[in-house]
N, CA, C and O atoms as a CHARMM CRD file, in Angstrom:
* protein
*
  292
    1    1 ASP  N    -80.91100 -24.32800-179.72000 PROA 1      0.00000
    2    1 ASP  CA   -82.07600 -25.00700-180.24400 PROA 1      0.00000
    3    1 ASP  C    -82.96500 -24.02000-181.00000 PROA 1      0.00000
    4    1 ASP  O    -82.54700 -22.89400-181.26900 PROA 1      0.00000
    5    2 TYR  N    -84.14700 -24.42000-181.33300 PROA 2      0.00000
    6    2 TYR  CA   -85.01300 -23.58300-182.16500 PROA 2      0.00000
    7    2 TYR  C    -85.56900 -22.36700-181.42700 PROA 2      0.00000
    8    2 TYR  O    -86.10700 -21.45900-182.06100 PROA 2      0.00000
    9    3 LEU  N    -85.44800 -22.33500-180.09700 PROA 3      0.00000
   10    3 LEU  CA   -85.91500 -21.17600-179.33100 PROA 3      0.00000
   11    3 LEU  C    -84.78800 -20.18400-179.03800 PROA 3      0.00000
   12    3 LEU  O    -85.02200 -19.16200-178.39300 PROA 3      0.00000
   13    4 GLY  N    -83.56800 -20.47200-179.50300 PROA 4      0.00000
   14    4 GLY  CA   -82.45700 -19.55000-179.31800 PROA 4      0.00000
   15    4 GLY  C    -81.67200 -19.77400-178.03400 PROA 4      0.00000
   16    4 GLY  O    -80.84000 -18.94300-177.66800 PROA 4      0.00000
   17    5 ARG  N    -81.91900 -20.87300-177.35200 PROA 5      0.00000
   18    5 ARG  CA   -81.18100 -21.16400-176.12400 PROA 5      0.00000
   19    5 ARG  C    -79.86000 -21.84900-176.46300 PROA 5      0.00000
   20    5 ARG  O    -79.76900 -22.58400-177.44600 PROA 5      0.00000
   21    6 ASP  N    -78.84800 -21.60500-175.65100 PROA 6      0.00000
   22    6 ASP  CA   -77.53500 -22.20100-175.85100 PROA 6      0.00000
   23    6 ASP  C    -77.55500 -23.62300-175.30200 PROA 6      0.00000
   24    6 ASP  O    -77.66100 -23.82500-174.09200 PROA 6      0.00000
   25    7 VAL  N    -77.45400 -24.59600-176.18600 PROA 7      0.00000
   26    7 VAL  CA   -77.58100 -25.98900-175.79800 PROA 7      0.00000
   27    7 VAL  C    -76.37200 -26.45200-174.97600 PROA 7      0.00000
   28    7 VAL  O    -76.53800 -27.19700-174.01000 PROA 7      0.00000
   29    8 LEU  N    -75.16600 -26.02300-175.34400 PROA 8      0.00000
   30    8 LEU  CA   -73.97500 -26.44600-174.61300 PROA 8      0.00000
   31    8 LEU  C    -74.00600 -25.96900-173.16500 PROA 8      0.00000
   32    8 LEU  O    -73.67900 -26.73800-172.26100 PROA 8      0.00000
   33    9 SER  N    -74.39100 -24.71800-172.92800 PROA 9      0.00000
   34    9 SER  CA   -74.42700 -24.21900-171.55200 PROA 9      0.00000
   35    9 SER  C    -75.48700 -24.96400-170.74500 PROA 9      0.00000
   36    9 SER  O    -75.28500 -25.21100-169.55600 PROA 9      0.00000
   37   10 ARG  N    -76.59200 -25.32100-171.35000 PROA 10     0.00000
   38   10 ARG  CA   -77.62100 -26.07900-170.64100 PROA 10     0.00000
   39   10 ARG  C    -77.13700 -27.49400-170.33400 PROA 10     0.00000
   40   10 ARG  O    -77.45300 -28.04700-169.28100 PROA 10     0.00000
   41   11 LEU  N    -76.36800 -28.07900-171.25700 PROA 11     0.00000
   42   11 LEU  CA   -75.81100 -29.40900-171.04000 PROA 11     0.00000
   43   11 LEU  C    -74.78700 -29.39900-169.91000 PROA 11     0.00000
   44   11 LEU  O    -74.79300 -30.28900-169.06000 PROA 11     0.00000
   45   12 VAL  N    -73.91400 -28.40300-169.89700 PROA 12     0.00000
   46   12 VAL  CA   -72.90400 -28.29200-168.83600 PROA 12     0.00000
   47   12 VAL  C    -73.57600 -28.05100-167.48400 PROA 12     0.00000
   48   12 VAL  O    -73.16700 -28.63000-166.47700 PROA 12     0.00000
   49   13 TYR  N    -74.58300 -27.21700-167.45600 PROA 13     0.00000
   50   13 TYR  CA   -75.29100 -26.95500-166.20000 PROA 13     0.00000
   51   13 TYR  C    -75.98400 -28.22700-165.70200 PROA 13     0.00000
   52   13 TYR  O    -75.98000 -28.51000-164.50400 PROA 13     0.00000
   53   14 GLY  N    -76.56600 -28.97500-166.60700 PROA 14     0.00000
   54   14 GLY  CA   -77.24400 -30.20800-166.21700 PROA 14     0.00000
   55   14 GLY  C    -76.29100 -31.30800-165.79400 PROA 14     0.00000
   56   14 GLY  O    -76.67400 -32.19800-165.03400 PROA 14     0.00000
   57   15 ALA  N    -75.04900 -31.26200-166.27400 PROA 15     0.00000
   58   15 ALA  CA   -74.07500 -32.30000-165.95900 PROA 15     0.00000
   59   15 ALA  C    -73.35500 -32.05400-164.63800 PROA 15     0.00000
   60   15 ALA  O    -72.56300 -32.89700-164.21700 PROA 15     0.00000
   61   16 GLN  N    -73.59800 -30.95400-163.98400 PROA 16     0.00000
   62   16 GLN  CA   -72.89100 -30.64000-162.73800 PROA 16     0.00000
   63   16 GLN  C    -73.12800 -31.70800-161.67900 PROA 16     0.00000
   64   16 GLN  O    -72.18300 -32.14400-161.02200 PROA 16     0.00000
   65   17 LEU  N    -74.36300 -32.13000-161.50600 PROA 17     0.00000
   66   17 LEU  CA   -74.66800 -33.13900-160.48700 PROA 17     0.00000
   67   17 LEU  C    -73.99200 -34.46300-160.83000 PROA 17     0.00000
   68   17 LEU  O    -73.42000 -35.11600-159.95700 PROA 17     0.00000
   69   18 THR  N    -74.05600 -34.85300-162.08500 PROA 18     0.00000
   70   18 THR  CA   -73.44900 -36.11100-162.50300 PROA 18     0.00000
   71   18 THR  C    -71.94000 -36.08700-162.29400 PROA 18     0.00000
   72   18 THR  O    -71.37300 -37.04600-161.77000 PROA 18     0.00000
   73   19 LEU  N    -71.29400 -35.01900-162.69100 PROA 19     0.00000
   74   19 LEU  CA   -69.84500 -34.91800-162.51200 PROA 19     0.00000
   75   19 LEU  C    -69.46400 -34.85000-161.04000 PROA 19     0.00000
   76   19 LEU  O    -68.45300 -35.42400-160.63400 PROA 19     0.00000
   77   20 GLY  N    -70.24900 -34.16500-160.25400 PROA 20     0.00000
   78   20 GLY  CA   -69.98100 -34.09500-158.81500 PROA 20     0.00000
   79   20 GLY  C    -70.10800 -35.44900-158.13900 PROA 20     0.00000
   80   20 GLY  O    -69.28300 -35.81200-157.30000 PROA 20     0.00000
   81   21 LEU  N    -71.14500 -36.19700-158.50600 PROA 21     0.00000
   82   21 LEU  CA   -71.31000 -37.53400-157.93700 PROA 21     0.00000
   83   21 LEU  C    -70.20800 -38.47900-158.38300 PROA 21     0.00000
   84   21 LEU  O    -69.73900 -39.30100-157.59600 PROA 21     0.00000
   85   22 ALA  N    -69.79400 -38.36900-159.63000 PROA 22     0.00000
   86   22 ALA  CA   -68.69800 -39.21100-160.12500 PROA 22     0.00000
   87   22 ALA  C    -67.39800 -38.89400-159.39000 PROA 22     0.00000
   88   22 ALA  O    -66.64400 -39.80500-159.04400 PROA 22     0.00000
   89   23 LEU  N    -67.13500 -37.63500-159.15300 PROA 23     0.00000
   90   23 LEU  CA   -65.93700 -37.24300-158.41100 PROA 23     0.00000
   91   23 LEU  C    -66.00000 -37.75100-156.97700 PROA 23     0.00000
   92   23 LEU  O    -65.01000 -38.27100-156.46300 PROA 23     0.00000
   93   24 ALA  N    -67.14700 -37.60800-156.32500 PROA 24     0.00000
   94   24 ALA  CA   -67.29600 -38.06900-154.94600 PROA 24     0.00000
   95   24 ALA  C    -67.13500 -39.58600-154.85000 PROA 24     0.00000
   96   24 ALA  O    -66.48700 -40.07900-153.92700 PROA 24     0.00000
   97   25 ALA  N    -67.71500 -40.33000-155.79100 PROA 25     0.00000
   98   25 ALA  CA   -67.58600 -41.79300-155.77800 PROA 25     0.00000
   99   25 ALA  C    -66.14100 -42.21700-156.00400 PROA 25     0.00000
  100   25 ALA  O    -65.66900 -43.16900-155.38300 PROA 25     0.00000
  101   26 THR  N    -65.44100 -41.52000-156.88600 PROA 26     0.00000
  102   26 THR  CA   -64.04000 -41.84600-157.14900 PROA 26     0.00000
  103   26 THR  C    -63.18000 -41.58200-155.92100 PROA 26     0.00000
  104   26 THR  O    -62.34200 -42.40900-155.56000 PROA 26     0.00000
  105   27 LEU  N    -63.37700 -40.44600-155.28100 PROA 27     0.00000
  106   27 LEU  CA   -62.60000 -40.13000-154.08500 PROA 27     0.00000
  107   27 LEU  C    -62.89100 -41.10200-152.95000 PROA 27     0.00000
  108   27 LEU  O    -61.97800 -41.50100-152.22800 PROA 27     0.00000
  109   28 LEU  N    -64.15700 -41.48700-152.78400 PROA 28     0.00000
  110   28 LEU  CA   -64.52500 -42.44800-151.74300 PROA 28     0.00000
  111   28 LEU  C    -63.89000 -43.80300-152.01500 PROA 28     0.00000
  112   28 LEU  O    -63.38200 -44.44200-151.09500 PROA 28     0.00000
  113   29 ALA  N    -63.91300 -44.25100-153.27300 PROA 29     0.00000
  114   29 ALA  CA   -63.31800 -45.54100-153.62500 PROA 29     0.00000
  115   29 ALA  C    -61.80000 -45.52700-153.42700 PROA 29     0.00000
  116   29 ALA  O    -61.22400 -46.50600-152.95200 PROA 29     0.00000
  117   30 GLU  N    -61.16100 -44.42500-153.78800 PROA 30     0.00000
  118   30 GLU  CA   -59.71700 -44.32500-153.58500 PROA 30     0.00000
  119   30 GLU  C    -59.36300 -44.32900-152.10100 PROA 30     0.00000
  120   30 GLU  O    -58.39500 -44.97000-151.69200 PROA 30     0.00000
  121   31 PHE  N    -60.13800 -43.62400-151.30400 PROA 31     0.00000
  122   31 PHE  CA   -59.88800 -43.59800-149.85900 PROA 31     0.00000
  123   31 PHE  C    -60.08900 -44.97800-149.24900 PROA 31     0.00000
  124   31 PHE  O    -59.26900 -45.42500-148.44700 PROA 31     0.00000
  125   32 ALA  N    -61.17600 -45.66000-149.62200 PROA 32     0.00000
  126   32 ALA  CA   -61.44000 -46.99400-149.08200 PROA 32     0.00000
  127   32 ALA  C    -60.34600 -47.96700-149.50600 PROA 32     0.00000
  128   32 ALA  O    -59.90300 -48.78600-148.70000 PROA 32     0.00000
  129   33 GLY  N    -59.90600 -47.88800-150.76200 PROA 33     0.00000
  130   33 GLY  CA   -58.83200 -48.75900-151.22500 PROA 33     0.00000
  131   33 GLY  C    -57.52100 -48.50500-150.50700 PROA 33     0.00000
  132   33 GLY  O    -56.78000 -49.44100-150.20700 PROA 33     0.00000
  133   34 ALA  N    -57.23400 -47.24600-150.23200 PROA 34     0.00000
  134   34 ALA  CA   -56.00500 -46.92000-149.50500 PROA 34     0.00000
  135   34 ALA  C    -56.05400 -47.45100-148.08000 PROA 34     0.00000
  136   34 ALA  O    -55.06200 -47.97800-147.57500 PROA 34     0.00000
  137   35 VAL  N    -57.20000 -47.31600-147.43500 PROA 35     0.00000
  138   35 VAL  CA   -57.34400 -47.81700-146.06200 PROA 35     0.00000
  139   35 VAL  C    -57.18500 -49.33800-146.02600 PROA 35     0.00000
  140   35 VAL  O    -56.47400 -49.87000-145.17400 PROA 35     0.00000
  141   36 VAL  N    -57.84600 -50.03600-146.94900 PROA 36     0.00000
  142   36 VAL  CA   -57.73400 -51.49900-146.98700 PROA 36     0.00000
  143   36 VAL  C    -56.29600 -51.90900-147.30000 PROA 36     0.00000
  144   36 VAL  O    -55.79800 -52.87500-146.72200 PROA 36     0.00000
  145   37 GLY  N    -55.62900 -51.20600-148.18800 PROA 37     0.00000
  146   37 GLY  CA   -54.24100 -51.51200-148.50200 PROA 37     0.00000
  147   37 GLY  C    -53.31700 -51.30400-147.31900 PROA 37     0.00000
  148   37 GLY  O    -52.41800 -52.11000-147.08200 PROA 37     0.00000
  149   38 ILE  N    -53.53000 -50.23600-146.57900 PROA 38     0.00000
  150   38 ILE  CA   -52.70400 -49.97000-145.39700 PROA 38     0.00000
  151   38 ILE  C    -52.94000 -51.02900-144.32800 PROA 38     0.00000
  152   38 ILE  O    -51.99300 -51.50000-143.69800 PROA 38     0.00000
  153   39 VAL  N    -54.20400 -51.40700-144.12200 PROA 39     0.00000
  154   39 VAL  CA   -54.51900 -52.45300-143.14000 PROA 39     0.00000
  155   39 VAL  C    -53.87900 -53.77500-143.55300 PROA 39     0.00000
  156   39 VAL  O    -53.31200 -54.47700-142.71600 PROA 39     0.00000
  157   40 ALA  N    -53.96600 -54.12100-144.84800 PROA 40     0.00000
  158   40 ALA  CA   -53.37000 -55.36900-145.32300 PROA 40     0.00000
  159   40 ALA  C    -51.85200 -55.35000-145.17700 PROA 40     0.00000
  160   40 ALA  O    -51.24400 -56.37800-144.87900 PROA 40     0.00000
  161   41 ALA  N    -51.24000 -54.19400-145.38400 PROA 41     0.00000
  162   41 ALA  CA   -49.78700 -54.10300-145.23700 PROA 41     0.00000
  163   41 ALA  C    -49.36600 -54.13200-143.77200 PROA 41     0.00000
  164   41 ALA  O    -48.31600 -54.68000-143.43500 PROA 41     0.00000
  165   42 ALA  N    -50.18000 -53.54600-142.90800 PROA 42     0.00000
  166   42 ALA  CA   -49.80800 -53.47800-141.49200 PROA 42     0.00000
  167   42 ALA  C    -50.01200 -54.81800-140.78700 PROA 42     0.00000
  168   42 ALA  O    -49.20400 -55.20400-139.94200 PROA 42     0.00000
  169   43 PHE  N    -51.07900 -55.51900-141.12800 PROA 43     0.00000
  170   43 PHE  CA   -51.39700 -56.79100-140.47400 PROA 43     0.00000
  171   43 PHE  C    -51.22900 -57.91800-141.49700 PROA 43     0.00000
  172   43 PHE  O    -52.17900 -58.32300-142.16700 PROA 43     0.00000
  173   44 ARG  N    -50.01700 -58.39900-141.59200 PROA 44     0.00000
  174   44 ARG  CA   -49.74100 -59.44800-142.56400 PROA 44     0.00000
  175   44 ARG  C    -50.33500 -60.76100-142.07400 PROA 44     0.00000
  176   44 ARG  O    -50.85200 -60.85300-140.96100 PROA 44     0.00000
  177   45 GLY  N    -50.25000 -61.75000-142.91000 PROA 45     0.00000
  178   45 GLY  CA   -50.71300 -63.07600-142.53100 PROA 45     0.00000
  179   45 GLY  C    -52.18800 -63.25900-142.81500 PROA 45     0.00000
  180   45 GLY  O    -52.64300 -63.07400-143.94300 PROA 45     0.00000
  181   46 TYR  N    -52.93800 -63.62700-141.77500 PROA 46     0.00000
  182   46 TYR  CA   -54.33900 -63.99700-141.93800 PROA 46     0.00000
  183   46 TYR  C    -55.18600 -62.81900-142.43600 PROA 46     0.00000
  184   46 TYR  O    -56.02100 -62.99800-143.32300 PROA 46     0.00000
  185   47 ILE  N    -54.98700 -61.63500-141.88700 PROA 47     0.00000
  186   47 ILE  CA   -55.77400 -60.45600-142.29300 PROA 47     0.00000
  187   47 ILE  C    -55.49100 -60.09300-143.74000 PROA 47     0.00000
  188   47 ILE  O    -56.41000 -59.77700-144.49600 PROA 47     0.00000
  189   48 ASP  N    -54.22700 -60.13700-144.12800 PROA 48     0.00000
  190   48 ASP  CA   -53.84800 -59.84100-145.50700 PROA 48     0.00000
  191   48 ASP  C    -54.46300 -60.85100-146.46600 PROA 48     0.00000
  192   48 ASP  O    -54.97600 -60.47100-147.51900 PROA 48     0.00000
  193   49 ALA  N    -54.41800 -62.11300-146.12100 PROA 49     0.00000
  194   49 ALA  CA   -55.00000 -63.15300-146.97200 PROA 49     0.00000
  195   49 ALA  C    -56.51000 -63.00100-147.06400 PROA 49     0.00000
  196   49 ALA  O    -57.08200 -63.17500-148.14000 PROA 49     0.00000
  197   50 LEU  N    -57.15600 -62.68100-145.96800 PROA 50     0.00000
  198   50 LEU  CA   -58.60800 -62.49500-145.95800 PROA 50     0.00000
  199   50 LEU  C    -59.01500 -61.31400-146.83500 PROA 50     0.00000
  200   50 LEU  O    -59.96100 -61.41400-147.61600 PROA 50     0.00000
  201   51 LEU  N    -58.30600 -60.20200-146.70600 PROA 51     0.00000
  202   51 LEU  CA   -58.61100 -59.03500-147.53900 PROA 51     0.00000
  203   51 LEU  C    -58.32700 -59.30700-149.01500 PROA 51     0.00000
  204   51 LEU  O    -59.06900 -58.85300-149.88600 PROA 51     0.00000
  205   52 SER  N    -57.26700 -60.03900-149.29200 PROA 52     0.00000
  206   52 SER  CA   -56.93900 -60.36400-150.68100 PROA 52     0.00000
  207   52 SER  C    -57.99500 -61.27100-151.29200 PROA 52     0.00000
  208   52 SER  O    -58.39900 -61.05600-152.43500 PROA 52     0.00000
  209   53 ARG  N    -58.45000 -62.28000-150.55900 PROA 53     0.00000
  210   53 ARG  CA   -59.48100 -63.17900-151.08000 PROA 53     0.00000
  211   53 ARG  C    -60.82000 -62.45800-151.23300 PROA 53     0.00000
  212   53 ARG  O    -61.57100 -62.74900-152.16400 PROA 53     0.00000
  213   54 THR  N    -61.12600 -61.53200-150.34200 PROA 54     0.00000
  214   54 THR  CA   -62.35700 -60.74400-150.47600 PROA 54     0.00000
  215   54 THR  C    -62.28900 -59.87100-151.71900 PROA 54     0.00000
  216   54 THR  O    -63.26600 -59.75600-152.45900 PROA 54     0.00000
  217   55 ASN  N    -61.14500 -59.26200-151.94300 PROA 55     0.00000
  218   55 ASN  CA   -60.95700 -58.44700-153.14700 PROA 55     0.00000
  219   55 ASN  C    -61.07200 -59.31000-154.40300 PROA 55     0.00000
  220   55 ASN  O    -61.71500 -58.90600-155.37200 PROA 55     0.00000
  221   56 ASP  N    -60.46300 -60.48200-154.39600 PROA 56     0.00000
  222   56 ASP  CA   -60.56500 -61.38600-155.54800 PROA 56     0.00000
  223   56 ASP  C    -62.01100 -61.79100-155.80600 PROA 56     0.00000
  224   56 ASP  O    -62.42900 -61.91200-156.95700 PROA 56     0.00000
  225   57 MET  N    -62.77400 -62.00000-154.73800 PROA 57     0.00000
  226   57 MET  CA   -64.17300 -62.38100-154.88400 PROA 57     0.00000
  227   57 MET  C    -64.96700 -61.27900-155.57400 PROA 57     0.00000
  228   57 MET  O    -65.74700 -61.55400-156.48600 PROA 57     0.00000
  229   58 PHE  N    -64.77500 -60.04200-155.14800 PROA 58     0.00000
  230   58 PHE  CA   -65.50400 -58.92800-155.75000 PROA 58     0.00000
  231   58 PHE  C    -65.07500 -58.69200-157.20000 PROA 58     0.00000
  232   58 PHE  O    -65.90200 -58.33600-158.04000 PROA 58     0.00000
  233   59 LEU  N    -63.79600 -58.88700-157.49600 PROA 59     0.00000
  234   59 LEU  CA   -63.32500 -58.69100-158.85900 PROA 59     0.00000
  235   59 LEU  C    -63.80800 -59.78600-159.80700 PROA 59     0.00000
  236   59 LEU  O    -63.87200 -59.57600-161.01800 PROA 59     0.00000
  237   60 SER  N    -64.15000 -60.96600-159.25300 PROA 60     0.00000
  238   60 SER  CA   -64.59900 -62.06100-160.11300 PROA 60     0.00000
  239   60 SER  C    -66.07000 -61.94100-160.48600 PROA 60     0.00000
  240   60 SER  O    -66.51500 -62.60600-161.42100 PROA 60     0.00000
  241   61 LEU  N    -66.83100 -61.11700-159.78700 PROA 61     0.00000
  242   61 LEU  CA   -68.25000 -60.96200-160.09300 PROA 61     0.00000
  243   61 LEU  C    -68.43100 -60.00800-161.26500 PROA 61     0.00000
  244   61 LEU  O    -67.85600 -58.91900-161.27100 PROA 61     0.00000
  245   62 PRO  N    -69.22100 -60.40200-162.25400 PROA 62     0.00000
  246   62 PRO  CA   -69.48600 -59.47500-163.35800 PROA 62     0.00000
  247   62 PRO  C    -70.40100 -58.34600-162.88600 PROA 62     0.00000
  248   62 PRO  O    -71.49000 -58.59900-162.37100 PROA 62     0.00000
  249   63 SER  N    -69.96200 -57.12000-163.06000 PROA 63     0.00000
  250   63 SER  CA   -70.71100 -55.98200-162.52100 PROA 63     0.00000
  251   63 SER  C    -72.06100 -55.81000-163.19300 PROA 63     0.00000
  252   63 SER  O    -73.00300 -55.34700-162.55000 PROA 63     0.00000
  253   64 ILE  N    -72.18700 -56.16700-164.46700 PROA 64     0.00000
  254   64 ILE  CA   -73.46500 -56.00000-165.14000 PROA 64     0.00000
  255   64 ILE  C    -74.51000 -56.94100-164.54400 PROA 64     0.00000
  256   64 ILE  O    -75.68400 -56.58300-164.45900 PROA 64     0.00000
  257   65 MET  N    -74.10100 -58.12600-164.13500 PROA 65     0.00000
  258   65 MET  CA   -75.04600 -59.06700-163.53100 PROA 65     0.00000
  259   65 MET  C    -75.50600 -58.55800-162.16800 PROA 65     0.00000
  260   65 MET  O    -76.67600 -58.70900-161.81700 PROA 65     0.00000
  261   66 LEU  N    -74.60800 -57.96300-161.40500 PROA 66     0.00000
  262   66 LEU  CA   -75.00900 -57.38800-160.11600 PROA 66     0.00000
  263   66 LEU  C    -75.96100 -56.22500-160.31700 PROA 66     0.00000
  264   66 LEU  O    -76.91600 -56.06100-159.55700 PROA 66     0.00000
  265   67 HSD  N    -75.70600 -55.41700-161.33400 PROA 67     0.00000
  266   67 HSD  CA   -76.57100 -54.29100-161.60900 PROA 67     0.00000
  267   67 HSD  C    -77.96800 -54.77200-161.98900 PROA 67     0.00000
  268   67 HSD  O    -78.96400 -54.21800-161.52400 PROA 67     0.00000
  269   68 ILE  N    -78.04100 -55.77900-162.81400 PROA 68     0.00000
  270   68 ILE  CA   -79.34900 -56.31400-163.20900 PROA 68     0.00000
  271   68 ILE  C    -80.05300 -56.90500-162.00100 PROA 68     0.00000
  272   68 ILE  O    -81.26100 -56.72400-161.84900 PROA 68     0.00000
  273   69 HSD  N    -79.33500 -57.60300-161.14500 PROA 69     0.00000
  274   69 HSD  CA   -79.94400 -58.23700-159.98100 PROA 69     0.00000
  275   69 HSD  C    -80.52000 -57.20800-159.00900 PROA 69     0.00000
  276   69 HSD  O    -81.64700 -57.36200-158.54000 PROA 69     0.00000
  277   70 PHE  N    -79.75900 -56.17100-158.70900 PROA 70     0.00000
  278   70 PHE  CA   -80.18100 -55.22400-157.69200 PROA 70     0.00000
  279   70 PHE  C    -81.14800 -54.16200-158.20600 PROA 70     0.00000
  280   70 PHE  O    -81.74500 -53.44300-157.40400 PROA 70     0.00000
  281   71 THR  N    -81.31600 -54.04800-159.50400 PROA 71     0.00000
  282   71 THR  CA   -82.24700 -53.05300-160.02000 PROA 71     0.00000
  283   71 THR  C    -83.53500 -53.65300-160.55200 PROA 71     0.00000
  284   71 THR  O    -84.44600 -52.91200-160.92300 PROA 71     0.00000
  285   72 SER  N    -83.63600 -54.96300-160.60000 PROA 72     0.00000
  286   72 SER  CA   -84.85100 -55.57300-161.12400 PROA 72     0.00000
  287   72 SER  C    -85.82000 -55.84500-159.98500 PROA 72     0.00000
  288   72 SER  O    -85.71700 -56.85400-159.28700 PROA 72     0.00000
  289   73 GLY  N    -86.74900 -54.93900-159.81200 PROA 73     0.00000
  290   73 GLY  CA   -87.87700 -54.98900-158.94200 PROA 73     0.00000
  291   73 GLY  C    -87.72400 -55.57300-157.62000 PROA 73     0.00000
  292   73 GLY  O    -88.68600 -55.62500-156.85400 PROA 73     0.00000
Protein backbone atom coordinates (compact mmCIF):
# COMPACT_ATOMS: atom_id res chain seq x y z
CA UNK A 1 0.00 0.00 0.00
CA UNK A 2 1.04 3.64 0.12
CA UNK A 3 2.87 3.18 3.44
CA UNK A 4 5.13 0.43 2.06
CA UNK A 5 3.44 -2.50 3.80
CA UNK A 6 3.11 -5.83 2.02
CA UNK A 7 -0.59 -6.23 1.33
CA UNK A 8 -0.47 -9.95 0.45
CA UNK A 9 1.26 -10.93 3.70
CA UNK A 10 -1.28 -8.90 5.68
CA UNK A 11 -4.13 -10.58 3.78
CA UNK A 12 -2.73 -14.07 4.43
CA UNK A 13 -2.20 -13.29 8.10
CA UNK A 14 -5.74 -11.98 8.41
CA UNK A 15 -7.19 -15.02 6.64
CA UNK A 16 -5.72 -17.52 9.10
CA UNK A 17 -8.76 -17.47 11.38
CA UNK A 18 -11.18 -17.76 8.48
CA UNK A 19 -9.31 -20.68 6.92
CA UNK A 20 -8.97 -22.41 10.28
CA UNK A 21 -12.68 -22.11 10.99
CA UNK A 22 -13.55 -23.36 7.51
CA UNK A 23 -11.29 -26.38 7.98
CA UNK A 24 -12.76 -27.13 11.42
CA UNK A 25 -16.35 -26.85 10.11
CA UNK A 26 -15.55 -29.14 7.18
CA UNK A 27 -13.95 -31.77 9.40
CA UNK A 28 -16.85 -31.62 11.87
CA UNK A 29 -19.41 -31.99 9.06
CA UNK A 30 -17.53 -34.92 7.55
CA UNK A 31 -17.28 -36.65 10.93
CA UNK A 32 -20.98 -36.11 11.68
CA UNK A 33 -21.94 -37.38 8.22
CA UNK A 34 -19.80 -40.47 8.64
CA UNK A 35 -21.33 -41.24 12.03
CA UNK A 36 -24.89 -40.82 10.71
CA UNK A 37 -24.04 -42.98 7.69
CA UNK A 38 -22.60 -45.74 9.86
CA UNK A 39 -25.63 -45.65 12.17
CA UNK A 40 -28.00 -45.80 9.17
CA UNK A 41 -26.07 -48.74 7.72
CA UNK A 42 -25.90 -50.61 11.02
CA UNK A 43 -29.56 -50.15 12.00
CA UNK A 44 -31.58 -50.75 8.88
CA UNK A 45 -35.31 -50.33 8.67
CA UNK A 46 -36.98 -47.68 10.79
CA UNK A 47 -33.77 -45.90 11.91
CA UNK A 48 -32.42 -45.78 8.36
CA UNK A 49 -35.71 -44.40 7.03
CA UNK A 50 -35.89 -41.80 9.81
CA UNK A 51 -32.34 -40.60 9.17
CA UNK A 52 -32.94 -40.52 5.42
CA UNK A 53 -36.13 -38.46 5.78
CA UNK A 54 -34.39 -36.08 8.20
CA UNK A 55 -31.57 -35.62 5.71
CA UNK A 56 -34.08 -35.02 2.90
CA UNK A 57 -35.83 -32.42 5.06
CA UNK A 58 -32.63 -30.47 5.68
CA UNK A 59 -31.61 -30.66 2.01
CA UNK A 60 -35.00 -29.29 0.91
CA UNK A 61 -34.64 -26.10 2.96
CA UNK A 62 -33.06 -23.18 1.12
CA UNK A 63 -29.99 -22.21 3.13
CA UNK A 64 -30.25 -18.51 2.28
CA UNK A 65 -33.73 -18.35 3.81
CA UNK A 66 -32.48 -19.98 7.01
CA UNK A 67 -29.60 -17.55 7.15
CA UNK A 68 -31.93 -14.58 6.77
CA UNK A 69 -34.29 -15.97 9.41
CA UNK A 70 -31.67 -16.64 12.06
CA UNK A 71 -29.69 -13.44 11.56
CA UNK A 72 -32.52 -10.94 11.41
CA UNK A 73 -32.80 -9.45 14.87
